[in-house]
N, C-alpha and C positions, 0 to 999 in steps of 0.2 A: 477617465475612460475605463469602462469595465469590459474586458475582452476575455472570453472563455476559450482557452487554447486546448481544452480537453487533454491535459497532460497530467502527469503524476504517476502514482502506482496503480497498476491494473492487476486484478485478481483473476486467475483462471480457476473457476470453481470446480472444474472437472479434475483438477490436481490438488487443490487445497484440502488439507485434512482437518482443518479447524482446530489446530493445536494452540493457536493464540500466541505463538512465539513472536511474530512480527508486532503484535499489539503490545507485548511486554517491552520490546527492545526499541521501539520508535521514539526518538528524542523529541519529535514534534507532536506526538500524540494524535496522529491523523486517523487512526483506526478506531472502530467501535466493534466490540466483540460481545455477542450474546452467548452467555454460558449455557443456557438451556438448549438452544438450537445449534450451537457450535458454528454460527454463521458470522463471518467477518465481513465488515464493509469499510470502505474508505469514506469517512464522514466529512473530513476537512481537507480535501485535496489541495486547496490553495495554500495550506500551511506546510506542505511537504518541502523539506529543504534539500531533497535529492541527494541525501547522504548514502543511500543504498544499504543501510544497516539491516533493514527488513529482508532484503533479498539475500544478503550474505548469511544471515542467520536462519533463513527458511530451511526447513528440513527436507522439502521436496523441490527439486530443481524444476524451474518453469512454472511454479505456482504463482509467483509474482513477477511482474516485469515493470520496468520504468520507462515512461514516455517523457522525454525532456521537452520543455517548452521551446518554441522556435526562437525565442529571444536569447536562449543560451548558446545557440549554435554559432 
């Protein structure tokens, strides 16, 4: 059964500076970072292990947020 819970890491582009720190620190390698445009995207949300490393190391508070899947509650 393939269910999309629309969970994982969400990026607030109005706050994200495009530093790429979350891309560097993510142990699951879910982010893609385009060096030329400084645009960060979550390419593999299903691989997120919900460790929060990206949020803890983010230089801007509120640029990233985590939405946990319903099954974890």
